[in-house]
N, C-alpha and C positions, 0 to 999 in steps of 0.2 A: 110101813111107816117111813117117811123120808128121814134120811140121816141128816142130823143137824151139825153145823160146824160153827166154830167161834173164831172171831178175829181177835188179835191180841188186844187191841184197844182202838179208841178213836183216831189215834195217831197214824194208823195205817192209811186212813183216808186223807189226813192232812199231809203226810209225807208224799203220798202218791199223786193226790189231786188238789193240792193246795192252790189257792187262787193264783192263776197264771200270771196276773199282773204284779203279784207280790214277790213270789220267788224269782220270777224272771227279772225283776228289777235289780237283783244283786249281781247279775252277770255283767261284768265290765266289757266295754266294747273292744273288739279285736280289729285287726286290719282288714280293710275291704279291698276290692279290686282297684288297681292303680288309677286307671282312667276315670272310673266312676267317682273315686274319692277326690281326685283333683278337681273334677267338675263341681262337685258339691261343696268342696272347700271354698272355691271362688264365690259361689252363691252365698254361703253363710257369712263369709267375711264382708261381703257387700251389705248384707242386712245389718250387721252390727255397726259398721262404720257410717252408714247413711242415716241412722235414726237420729232425730233431733231431740234436744232436751227441752221439749215443750212443757209449759206449766201443767201441773196436775191438780185435780180436785183434792182439797185438803180433808174433806170429810170421809170417814170410813164407808165402805160399800159392802153389801152382803152378797155372798156367792150363792146364787140359786140356779145355776146353769143346769143342773141335773133334775132337781125337784120340779122345776117349772115345765119340764118335758114329760113328767109323769101324768098318767090319767088320774081321774078322781079316785078310783079304787086303789091304784098303785100308790098314790100319795097317802091314802089312809093307812095302808100297810107300812109305808116309809115312816110316817110320823109315829105310828104305834111301836115299831121296832126301835126307833130313836128313844122314845119314852122309856121303854123297858131297859135299855142299856144304860141310860142316864140315871135311872132310879135303882140300878144294880139289882134288877129282878131277873135272875138267871134261870136256867132250866129249860124245859120244853115250852116253847112259845107258839101259841095258836094264832095264825094270821087272821085278821078280820075278813080277808077275801082270799080264797084259794087262787093259786097262780100256776101257769104253765112254765116250761123251762126258760123261755125267752123273758118272760115277765120276772121270773126269779132272778135271772142274770141282771136285768135292769135294776131291780130292787137292791141287790147286793152291791152293784157298782155305784149306785147313788149313795148308799151308806158309806162305802169306802172313800168316795171322792168328795162328798159334801157333808159327811157326818162330822161330829166333833172330834175331840182328842180321845178317841176310843182305844187307847193302847191297852186297856185292861179287859177287853172283851171281844169276842168274835162269834158270829153266827155260822154254824156248820150243820151238816147232816139234814138236808131237806127231806121231809117225810110226808107220806099220805096221812089221812085222818086216822087210819088204823095202825100207824107206826111202821110203815114199810119205807125203808131208805131208798129213795127213787134213783140214786146214782150207784146203787150196789152193783148193777150189771150194765146199765146204760150210762156211758160216760159223756155223752153229748147232750147238753141242755136243749139244743135246738130240736132234738128229736122227741122231747117230752112236750107233745102238742096239747094234751089234755090238761085242764086246770086241776091237777090232783095233788099239788104241793100245798099242804095246809098247815104244816108244823115245821119248826126249825129249833135246834137246840142252841141256846145262848150260853156259851162258856165264859165265865168271869174269873179273873185272876184271884178274886177274894173268896170264891166259892169253895166249899168242901167237896170232896169226892172227885176232884179233877184227875185223880189217878185211876178212877174206875174204868174198866174195859167195856167197850160196846160189844154185845154178843148178838150175832145175826143168824137167822135160819137160812135155808137155801134160797128162799125167795126175797131175802133182804129185810125181813121183819126183825125189829130190834126187840129181843126177848126181855132184856132187863131195863126197859125204858122207865118203868115206874120207880125202880130203885135209883136209877141215874137221876131222875127228876127230883126225887126226895133230897138227894145229896146236893145237887147243884143249886137248889133254891135256898140253901142255908149258907150264909156268909160269915166269914171270920172277921170280927170287929177290928182287929189289928191290921188286917190286910185292907179293909175298907179305909182305915185311916191313912194307910200308905198311898192308896189311890188318890185320895183328896189332897195329900201333900204334893204329889207329882203334878196334879192338875194346877194347884196353886203356884208351884215353882215355875211351871211352864208358862203360865199367864204372866208372871212377873218378868220373866226373861223376854218374852215377846214384846211386852209393853216397853221395856227398857230399850230394845232395839229400835222400835219405831220412834221413841222419844229422842234417840240419838241421831235421827235423820236430820240433816241440815234443813232449816226452815224453808229456804228458797229452792230446794232441790227439785229439778224438773223430772220428767218421766224417765229418761235414760239414766240420769244420775241416781234416781231412787232405786231402780232395779240393780244397777251396778253396786250400789251401797249394800243392798241386801245380799247379793251374790258374794261380795267381798267378806261380809260378816260371816256367812256360812263357811266360806273357804278357811277362815281363820279359827272358827269355833267348832266345826264339825269335821270328822274324818270318816272315810269309808269303813264300814264294818267288814273287814276282809275275812273274818273267820265265820261269817254267818252261814255260808254254805255248809261248812263242816258241822256247825251247831244244828242245822236243820236235819242232818243225817243222824244225829246222836240223841235227839229228844225222844222221850219214852211216854210222855203223857201230855195232856192239854195244858197243864200248869206250866210245864217247861216250854211249850210252844209260846204261850203268852209272855213268859218272862224272858226267854232267850231269843225269840224271833219277832214276835208281833209288835213289840214296842218300838222297834226300829223302823216301822212303817208310818209312824204318827208324829204329831207335833211334839210329843214328849221326848223326841231325840235331842232337843235343845238342852235337856237336863242330863243326858247321857254323854253327849259329845261325840256320838257315833251314829251313823245313819246309812241306809241304803237309798238308791235313787228315789223311791216313793216317799221316804221320809223327807229328803231334801225338797222334793217338789211340793209337798204339803206345807212345809215351812215357808217357802218362797211365795206360794199362792196366798197363804194367810197374811203374810207381811204386806204384800201388795194391796190386798183388799183393805187392810187397816190403814194403809197410806193413801187410800182414795183411788186406787187403780184397779178396776174390775179385772178379776182373774179367776181361772178354774183349771183343774187338772184335765189332761187329755191322755187317755190310756190307749195302747195299741201295740203293734209288733214292729220292731225295728228291722229294716230290711238289710240283713248282712250281705247277702248275695242272692243269686237266683235260686239257690237251693236251700238256704237257711234264713231264719229270722228268729228274733227273740223278743220277749215281752219288755216293754219300756214305758216311760211316762214323760211327758213334756208339760210345761206350764204355759197356758195361753193367757197373755196379758194384753189388755187394750192400751195401745201406745200409738201415738202419731196418727190417730184416726183409723187404725187397722188392728187386726189381731196378730201379735207377734208371739212366736212359740219359743220358749226359753228352756235350755237344757240346764235345769237347776243344779244338778250334781256335777256337771261337766264330765260325766263318765263317757260321753261320746265325743269328747274333744279331739281324739286322734282321728276321728272320721271327718272332722270339720275344721281342721287346722287350728284347734284351740278356741274357736269361736263358739258362742252359746246362744246366739240369736238367729231365728229362722223366720222368714215370711211364710205365709200359708202354703204356697206352692212348693217351697223348699221342704217344709215340714212333711208334706204329703209325699214328696219324693223319697224322703228318708224313712217315713213310718206309715204303716197302714192303721188308721184309727179303728177302734172297735165299732162294730156295726149296730149295736143295740141302742145307740143314741145318735142324734144328728149333730154334726159339727159344722154345718153350713154357716158361712159368714152372714 
């Protein structure tokens, strides 16, 4: 009989293989090679200084950059997962349509980039129909070519049983899945109330920011206004990397890490680059300037790169990429605006979606 082994808990997966664009977002920029930095500095400065303050559309626009690129089946999965998280229906979630690794990556990216203020929940542990964790041995989504991912676990901050450990056999089968599901489908009423309060407070703050925008503000003035507001009201969560190493269960992940990736950061006063980017993109869309997130890897040097996020905003008849957090300012002479060619010189966009102009 095969010897079985147990993992400590779900956190082993989260700590080791947490979404690369989330954890990578907390790493602040270092110094690059001198010549490369000087060349990029001059380009980025030109982009910021040459933008005109053209009139903007006053009506709010909807961000559908990712969902409109999904296939019919992918969109059905996307809408279903959104419905589950918004209705606080946690536990094991069966997808309407099984997906392969690349399709799963597209689905999770769309939820992360275009989903709502989901600070209270995350989808992890993609599994087969019979409960085998597909990433137990295979760490590359691209190599999962068969459509065998049919279930995911939705962890909610209001759920009971977040401290439960995931137990796996040698082949990655989740032994205690039934018990886990039973606990994660039960919500604590007080924690549910806390979620609704943060959602309400977030909405009120965002509305106030947009209402404070000067009525005649053009495109450049609008984005500058939002950047200034974030600089004054948000600060980098410098201790997040340390917190990520000390969490012991999914409840702590959601409380101490995940919330700083979402719009709810405006209620906390602290954020990582992904949280900054989501706030800026949301504010721009509410102000009538079409915007979306762009995930990728920042090119530190020929040997290294790190995960990062920019905000693509339609300005001056083109797509301008904005460093919402300003974390890469030392690479760009303090500038935060990039044209497309400059952005792609700095960052390699993720490949599972198209970013063509």
